[in-house]
ROMARGU-65835 format. One record per atom (N, C-alpha, C): x, y, z; residue in three letters. Coordinates in steps of 0.2 Angstrom, whole numbers, plus 5000, padded with zeros to 4 digits. Example, Ala and Ser with C-alpha at 12.3 -4.5 7.8 and 13.67 -1.06 7.14 Angstrom:
2
506649725039Ala
506249785039Ala
506649845039Ala
506449895035Ser
506849955036Ser
506450005039Ser
% end
This chain:
344
516049855177Met
515249845178Met
515149845186Met
515549805190Leu
515549795197Leu
515549865200Leu
516049905198Lys
516249965201Lys
515550015200Lys
515250005194Lys
514650045192Lys
514150035197Lys
513949965198His
513449935202His
513449965210His
514249955212Ile
514349985219Ile
514250055219Ile
514450095214Phe
514350165215Phe
513650185215Phe
513150155211Leu
512450155210Leu
512050145217Leu
512250095220Trp
511950075227Trp
512250125232Trp
512850145231Leu
512950195237Leu
512650265236Leu
512550275230Phe
512250345228Phe
511450335230Phe
511150275230Val
510450265232Val
510450265240Val
510950235243Leu
510850235250Leu
511050305253Leu
511550345251Val
511650405253Val
511150455252Val
510850445247Ser
510250495245Ser
509550485249Ser
509650425252Phe
508950405255Phe
508750455260Phe
509150475265Ala
509050515270Ala
508850585267Ala
509350605263Phe
509250685260Phe
508650685256Phe
508350635252Thr
507750645248Thr
507250635253Thr
507250595258Ser
506650605263Ser
506550665266Ser
507150695268Tyr
507150765272Tyr
506750815267Tyr
506950815261Leu
506750865256Leu
506050845254Leu
505750785254Leu
505050775252Leu
504650755258Leu
504950755263Gly
504450715269Gly
503950755272Gly
504050815273Asp
503450855277Asp
503250915274Asp
502750905268Lys
502650965264Lys
501950975265Lys
501651015261Thr
500851035261Thr
500550985257Thr
499850985257Asn
499550935253Asn
499450955246Asn
499451025244Asn
499451045238Asn
500151045234Asn
500350985233Glu
501050985231Glu
501150925226Glu
501750915224Leu
501850855220Leu
502650835220Leu
502850785221Asn
503550755223Asn
503750715216Asn
504250745213Ile
504450705208Ile
505250695208Ile
505450635206Tyr
506150605204Tyr
506250615197Tyr
506750655196Ser
506850675188Ser
507550655186Ser
507650615181Gly
508150595178Gly
508450645173Gly
507950695172Arg
508150755168Arg
508450815171Arg
508950855169Lys
509250895172Lys
508750955173Lys
508850995179Leu
508351045180Leu
508351095175Leu
508951115173Ser
508951165168Ser
508451155162Ser
508351085160Leu
507951075154Leu
507251075156Leu
507051055162Ile
506251045164Ile
506051115168Ile
506551145170Glu
506251205175Glu
505751245172Glu
505851265165Pro
505251305162Pro
504551275163Pro
504551205162Leu
503951175163Leu
503751175170Leu
504151165174Ile
503951165182Ile
503651225184Ile
504051285182Lys
503751355184Lys
503051365181Lys
502951335174Lys
502351365171Lys
501751315174Lys
501851255176Phe
501451225180Phe
501251245187Phe
501751265191Glu
501551295197Glu
501251365196Glu
501451405191Asn
501051465191Asn
500251455189Asn
500251405185Glu
499551395182Glu
499051365187Glu
499351315192Thr
498951275196Thr
499051295203Thr
499551335205Asn
499651335212Asn
499851275216Asn
500151225212Ile
500351165215Ile
501051165216Ile
501351165222Lys
502051165223Lys
502351095221Lys
502951105217Ile
503251045214Ile
503951045219Ile
504050985222Asn
504650965225Asn
505050915221Asn
505550945218Leu
505950915212Leu
506550885215Leu
506750825214Ile
507450795215Ile
507750775209Ile
508250785206Thr
508650775200Thr
509150725202Thr
509250685198Gly
509850635198Gly
509850585192Gly
510150525194Lys
510250475188Lys
509550435188Lys
509350415183Ser
508750385182Ser
508750315184Ser
509350275183Asp
509450205186Asp
509450215193Asp
509750255196Ala
509850255204Ala
509050285206Ala
508650315203Phe
508050325205Phe
507550265205Phe
507650225200Ile
507350155200Ile
507550115206Ile
508150115207Glu
508350065213Glu
508050105220Glu
508150165220Arg
507850205226Arg
507050175227Arg
506750185221Leu
505950175222Leu
505850095224Leu
506250055221Lys
506249985223Lys
506349975231Lys
506750005234Leu
506950005241Leu
506350045245Leu
506150095242Glu
505550125246Glu
504850095246Glu
504750055240Gly
504050025240Gly
503550075241Gly
503050055243Ile
502350085244Ile
502450145248Ile
503050145252Asn
503150205256Asn
503450265253Asn
503650265247Ser
504050305243Ser
503650385244Ser
504050435245Pro
503750505245Pro
503650525238Pro
503850485233Ala
503850515226Ala
503150505223Ala
502950545219Asp
502250535215Asp
502350525208Asp
502950545205Ile
503150535198Ile
503850515197Ile
504050475192Leu
504750465189Leu
504750495183Leu
505150545181Leu
505250575175Leu
505950555172Leu
505950525166Thr
506550495165Thr
506650505157Thr
507250485155Thr
507450485147Thr
507450415145Thr
507250405139Asp
507250335135Asp
506750285138Asp
506450255133Val
505850195134Val
506250145138Val
506850135138Ala
507150075141Ala
507150075148Ala
507150145151Arg
507150155158Arg
506450155160Arg
505950175156Leu
505250165159Leu
505050095158Leu
505250055154Leu
505149985154Leu
505449945159Leu
506049975161Arg
506349945168Arg
505949955174Arg
505650025174Ala
505350035180Ala
504650005180Ala
504349985175Lys
503749945174Lys
503849875176Lys
504349845174Glu
504449775175Glu
504649765182Glu
504849815186Asn
504949815193Asn
504349845196Asn
503749845193Asn
503049855197Asn
503049925200Asn
503349975197Leu
503450035201Leu
502850085199Leu
502650075193Phe
502050125190Phe
501450105191Phe
500950145192Gln
500250125192Gln
499850155186Gln
499350115184Ser
498950135178Ser
498450185180Ser
498350225175Ile
497950285176Ile
497450295171Ile
496950325172Asn
496350325168Asn
496350405166Asn
496650425159Ser
496550495157Ser
496250505150Ser
495950525149Ser
495650535141Ser
496050585138Ser
496250635142Ile
496750685139Ile
497350655137Ile
497750615141Leu
498350575139Leu
498250535133Leu
497650495133Ile
497550445128Ile
497450495121Ile
497050545121Lys
496950585115Lys
497650625113Lys
498050655117Asn
498550685116Asn
499250645114Asn
499250585117Ile
499950545115Ile
499850495111Ile
500150485105Pro
500050435101Pro
500150365104Pro
499850305102Lys
499850245105Lys
500550215105Lys
500950235100Lys
501650205100Lys
502050235105Lys
501850285108Tyr
502250325113Tyr
501950315121Tyr
501550265122Arg
501350255128Arg
501250175129Arg
501150155135Ser
501050085136Ser
500350065135Ser
500250005134Lys
499549985133Lys
499149985138Lys
499449985144Asn
499049985151Asn
499050065154Asn
499350105150Asn
499350175152Asn
499650185159Asn
500250145160Asp
500650165166Asp
501250195165Asp
501450215159Trp
501950265157Trp
501850295150Trp
502050355150Phe
501850405144Phe
502550435141Phe
502550435134Gly
503050475132Gly
502850555131Gly
503350605132Phe
503150675132Phe
503650705127Phe
504150675124Ser
504550705119Ser
504750655115Ser
504950675109Val
505250615105Val
505950635103Val
506350585103Arg
507050605102Arg
507250555096Arg
507550585090Ala
507750545085Ala
508550525085Ala
508750475083Arg
509450455084Arg
509750435076Arg
509850485072Pro
510050465065Pro
510850465065Pro
511050465059Ile
511850465058Ile
512050545057Ile
512650555060Val
512950615059Val
513650615056Val
513750655052Tyr
514450645048Tyr
514750705047Tyr
515450705045Ser
515850765043Ser
515650795036Ser
515550855036Lys
515350885029Lys
515950885024Lys
516550885026Thr
517050885022Thr
517350815020Thr
517250765024Arg
517650705023Arg
517150645020Arg
516550655021Val
515950605019Val
515550635014Val
515450605009Asp
514850615003Asp
514250585006Asp
513750625006Lys
513050605008Lys
512850555004Lys
513050544998Lys
512750504993Lys
512950424995Lys
513550414999Glu
513750365002Glu
513450335007Glu
513050375010Leu
512650355016Leu
511950325015Leu
511750275018Ser
510950245016Ser
510650215023Ser
510950175026Thr
510550135032Thr
511050135038Thr
510750115044Tyr
511150095050Tyr
511550035048Tyr
511249985044Glu
511549925043Glu
512149935038Glu
512149985034Asp
512749995030Asp
513350025033Asp
513350045039Leu
513850065043Leu
514350005045Leu
514149945044Ser
514549895045Ser
515049875039Ser
514849895033Asn
515149905027Asn
515949915028Asn
516449875025Ile
517149885026Ile
517349955023Ile
516949985019Lys
517050045016Lys
517250105021Lys
516850095028Trp
516850135033Trp
517450105038Trp
517850075036Asn
518450045041Asn
518850105044Asn
518950105050Asn
519250155055Asn
519050225054Asn
518350235052Arg
518050295051Arg
517350315056Arg
517350265060Ile
516650275064Ile
516850275071Ile
516550325075Cys
516550325082Cys
515850325085Cys
515850285091Met
515250275095Met
515350285103Met
514750295106Arg
514850295113Arg
514750225115Arg
514850205122Ser
514850135124Ser
514150105123Ser
514250035122Ser
513550005121Ser
513249995128Ser
513550015134Asn
513250025140Asn
512750075141Asn
512750115136Asn
512350175135Asn
511550155133Asn
511050175137Val
510450155135Val
510150175129Val
510450235126Tyr
510150245119Tyr
510350205114Tyr
511050175114Asn
511250125110Asn
510950065111Asn
510750035117Gln
510449985119Gln
509649975116Gln
509350035116Ser
508750035113Ser
508650045105Ser
509250065102Leu
509350055096Leu
509449985093Leu
509849955097Ile
509949885095Ile
509449845095Ile
508949855101Ala
508349815102Ala
507849825096Ala
507849885094Ser
507449905088Ser
507549865082Ser
508249865081Met
508549825075Met
508449755076Met
508449725082Ile
508249645083Ile
507549645080Ile
507049685082Ile
506449675079Ile
506349695073Ile
506649735069Asn
506549755063Asn
506949705058Asn
507549695059Val
507949645054Val
508049575057Val
507949565063Gly
508149495066Gly
508849495070Gly
508849455074Ile
509449445079Ile
510049435075Ile
509949385070Lys
510649365066Lys
510949425062Lys
510549465059Arg
510749525055Arg
510949575060Arg
510649585066Thr
510849635070Thr
511549615073Thr
511749555074Glu
512349525077Glu
512849535072Glu
512649525066Glu
513249535060Glu
513349605059Glu
512849655060Trp
512949725060Trp
513449755065Trp
513349725072Ile
513749745078Ile
514449725076Ile
514549665073Glu
515249645072Glu
515549685067Glu
515249705062Gly
515449745056Gly
515649815059Gly
515049845062Leu
515149905066Leu
515849915069Leu
515949865074Val
516449875079Val
517149865075Val
517149835070Lys
517749825066Lys
517949895062Lys
517449935061Asn
517550005058Asn
517650055063Asn
517650045070Phe
517850095075Phe
518550125074Phe
518550195074Ser
519250225073Ser
519450235080Ser
519150215085Arg
519350225092Arg
518950185097Arg
519150165103Lys
518750135108Lys
518150175109Lys
517550155110Pro
517050185113Pro
517150235119Pro
516950295118Phe
517150345124Phe
516650405124Phe
516550425130Gly
516050485130Gly
515350485128Gly
514950545128Gly
514350545126Gly
514150565119Gly
513650585117Asp
513350605110Asp
513850665108Asp
513850715112Arg
514250775111Arg
515050755109Arg
515250715113Asp
515950685112Asp
516050665105Asp
515550625102Gln
515650595096Gln
515650655091Gln
515250715091Ile
515250765087Ile
515950795087Ile
516150815093Arg
516850835094Arg
517350795090Arg
517250735091Ala
517750685088Ala
517850695080Ala
517150705077Ile
517050705070Ile
517450775068Ile
517250825071Ala
517550895070Ala
518350895071Ala
518550865075Ser
519250855076Ser
519650815071Ser
519250765067Gly
519650715063Gly
519750655065Gly
519550645071Glu
519650565074Glu
519250515070Glu
518650535069Cys
518150495064Cys
517750535060Cys
517450505056Asp
517050535051Asp
516250535052Asp
516050485056Ile
515350465057Ile
515150445063Ile
514550455066Ser
514350435072Ser
513550425071Ser
513250395077Ile
512550405077Ile
512350445085Ile
511950495083Ile
511750525090Ile
511050545090Ile
510950575096Asn
510250605097Asn
510250675094Asn
509750695090Thr
509850765087Thr
509850825092Thr
509550815097Tyr
509450875102Tyr
510150895105Tyr
510650845104Tyr
511350865107Tyr
511650905102Tyr
511650895095Leu
511850935090Leu
511451005090Leu
510851005090Ala
510451065091Ala
510751115096Ala
510851085102Asn
511051125108Asn
511751145107Asn
512151115104Met
512851135102Met
512851185097Met
512451185093Leu
512351245088Leu
512151305091Leu
511751295096Asn
511551355100Asn
511851365106Asn
512351345107Ser
512851345113Ser
513251415113Ser
513351435119Lys
513751495120Lys
514551485120Lys
514651415120Asn
515351385120Asn
515451385113Asn
515951435111Lys
516151445105Lys
516551375102Lys
516851345106Ser
517251285103Ser
516651235101Ser
516151215105Asp
515651175104Asp
515251185098Asp
515051265098Lys
514651285091Lys
515051265085Lys
515751275085Lys
516151275080Lys
516151205077Lys
516251155082Ala
516251085081Ala
515551065078Ala
515051085081Ala
514351065078Ala
514251085071Ala
514551145069Glu
514451175062Glu
514851135057Glu
515251085059Lys
515651045054Lys
515350985053Lys
514850965056Val
514450905054Val
513750915052Val
513450865049Ser
512750865047Ser
512450805048Ser
511750805047Ile
511250755049Ile
511150715043Ile
511150645044Phe
510850605039Phe
510350555041Phe
509750545038Trp
509150515041Trp
509250445037Trp
509450385041Pro
509550325038Pro
508850295037Pro
508850235034Asn
508350185033Asn
507650225030Asn
507750265026Gln
507150305024Gln
506750265019Gln
507050215015Glu
506750165011Glu
506450105015Glu
506650095021Thr
506450035025Thr
506050055030Thr
506250035036Asn
505850045042Asn
505850115045Asn
506350165043Gly
506350225046Gly
506850235051Gly
506950295052Thr
507550315057Thr
507350295064Thr
507750275068His
507550255075His
507350315080His
506850305083Val
506650375087Val
506450335095Val
506550385099Asn
506450355107Asn
506050415110Asn
506050415117Ile
505550465120Ile
505950475127Ile
505750535129Ser
505850555136Ser
505150535139Ser
505050525145Gly
504350515148Gly
504250505155Gly
503650485158Ala
503550485164Ala
503050435166Ala
503050405172Gly
502550365175Gly
502350385182Gly
501750375184Ile
501550395191Ile
501650335196Ile
502050345202Val
502250295206Val
501650255210Val
501750195211Lys
501250165215Lys
501250195222Lys
500650205224Gly
500550225231Gly
500650305232Gly
500650335226Ser
500750405225Ser
500150445231Ser
500450495235Lys
500050525240Lys
499650585237Lys
499850595230Asn
499650665227Asn
499350645220Asn
498950595219Leu
498850555214Leu
498450615209Leu
497950645210Tyr
497650695207Tyr
498050755204Tyr
498550775209Asn
499050825206Asn
499550785200Asn
499750725202Ala
500150695197Ala
499850675191Ala
499250665190Ile
498950655184Ile
498850725180Ile
498650785185Lys
498550845181Lys
499250865179Lys
499850845181Phe
500450865179Phe
500750835172Phe
500450765171Leu
500550735165Leu
500150755160Leu
499550765162Glu
499050795156Glu
499350865155Glu
499650905159Phe
499950965157Phe
500550955152Phe
500950905153Leu
501550905149Leu
501350885142Leu
500750855141Ser
500450845134Ser
500150895131Ser
500050955134Thr
499751005131Thr
500151045125Thr
499851075120Lys
500251105115Lys
500651155118Lys
500551195123Glu
501051245126Glu
501651215129Glu
501551165133Ser
502051125135Ser
502551095130Ser
502151065125Gln
502551035120Gln
502951085116Gln
502751155116Glu
503151195113Glu
503751215116Glu
503751195123Ile
504351215128Ile
504851155126Ile
504551095125Tyr
505051045124Tyr
505451055117Tyr
505051075112Thr
505351085106Thr
505751155105Thr
505551205108Gln
505851255107Gln
506551275112Gln
506451255118Lys
506951255123Lys
507451195124Lys
507151145123Ile
507551075123Ile
507751055117Ile
507451075111His
507551045104His
507450975104His
506950945107Glu
506750875105Glu
506050895101Glu
505850825098Tyr
505250835094Tyr
504650815099Tyr
504050845096Ser
503450845100Ser
503150775098Ser
502750755104Ile
502250695103Ile
501650715099Ile
501550775097Arg
501050805095Arg
501150835087Arg
500650805083Lys
500750835076Lys
500650905075Lys
500350945080Asp
500151015079Asp
500751055082Asp
501251025084Val
501851065087Val
502451065082Val
502751115079Leu
503251105075Leu
503951115079Leu
504451075076Pro
505151075079Pro
505451155079Pro
505951155083Ser
506251225084Ser
506551235076Ser
506751305075Thr
507051315068Thr
507751285068Thr
508151275073Thr
508751235072Thr
508551155070Thr
508051135073Val
507951055072Val
507651055065Val
507151105063Ser
506851105057Ser
507351095051Ser
507851135052Asn
508451135047Asn
508851065046Asn
508751025049Phe
508950955049Phe
508650915044Phe
507950945042Gly
507550915037Gly
507050865040Gly
506650855036Ser
506050805038Ser
506350735037Ser
505950685040Phe
506150615039Phe
505650565041Phe
505650505039Asn
505250455040Asn
505450415047Asn
505050425052Ala
505250385059Ala
505050315058Ala
505350275062Asp
505250205064Asp
504550205067Asp
504050165064Asn
503350165068Asn
503250115073Asn
503750095074Leu
503750035080Leu
503450065086Leu
502950025089Glu
502750045096Glu
503350025101Glu
503450075105Leu
504050065109Leu
504050015115Leu
503450005116Glu
503349945121Glu
503549885119Glu
503649875112Lys
503749805110Lys
504549795111Lys
504949855113Leu
505549835115Leu
505749805121Leu
505249795125Ser
505349765132Ser
505549695131Ser
505349655126Ser
505449585126Ser
506149585123Ser
506549635121Lys
507149635118Lys
507649665122Lys
507549695127Met
508049735130Met
508649705133Met
508549645135Lys
509149605138Lys
509649585133Lys
509449575126Gln
509849555121Gln
510349595118Gln
510249665119Pro
510749715116Pro
511449705120Pro
511449705126Ile
512049705131Ile
512449635129Ile
512049585128Tyr
512449515127Tyr
512749525120Tyr
512349545115Leu
512649545108Leu
513249595108Leu
513149655111Ala
513749695111Ala
514349675115Ala
514249645120Ser
514849605123Ser
515149555119Ser
514649515116Lys
514949455112Lys
515349485107Lys
515249535104Lys
515549565098Lys
516049615100Lys
516149625106Lys
516649665109Lys
516549745108Lys
515849765108Trp
515749825108Trp
515649855115Trp
516249875118Arg
516249895125Arg
515849955127Arg
% end
């Protein structure tokens, strides 16, 4: 953990001068974005916005956590106008550090459901990401599956693989469980889940899919867009691995499957506030939402935009209707509980 923090601060300090150089002396009709999302994922949106508005976007991509530390250091003098990031936990962290400003936009309020934006309108979700169970088509009977909580059952002993609890996706899932079933049941769930691990937590969501395909485990929990992108991958090995697993939607009779968002907020002291608001409004339009669904394979925040064909094939599901901002009060507990129960 100490090494991780040292590396993060080194990244922030080394990137300081470089980012200032890239964003420091530009024209007025511009927009400066710190993005925790990869360029390949958001480039279609960037190009479409530039073509439609003639506003030049200066984009710096990197790690979201590093950008949050960077913005804390820069303060009101930051050249950034927008922080674009993944997972509500990072948006909440940025808000807690007083990095975002509240904005008044009837378009954003109309297009984005209440549960996917902050009550003060200082951060907004622009795509929805479901985190269901994924399982081996050959070694798991779908009828055996039911809820997240059931994965702590002894019948799954030595059959589950997961990524680290340090991962923000898992932290948000744990936080949502604390709200839905209480801290005691969540702690018991983590304890049982860890006992069922077939290996030490390792890698990202794609690695869990590969592990199931290779027989290292039978079950995991992943974000669906990872599987969708593997199914559409030019990498034959990844595509073959993805074809060996299937999606199961847990908790359909209770609170629903956990969902999260990617989103953005406008940085306090933004020098291009009008352009920043315009860009966020653009991201909420039907045309932009279709890019999220068709190119990135995430779900839309809008009801009038359908998932991609690949994602549609995963089937429909009942999502947890929790207002994501409520996770804020629980985000410190997942790390403690996971560490206590040895989910590394």
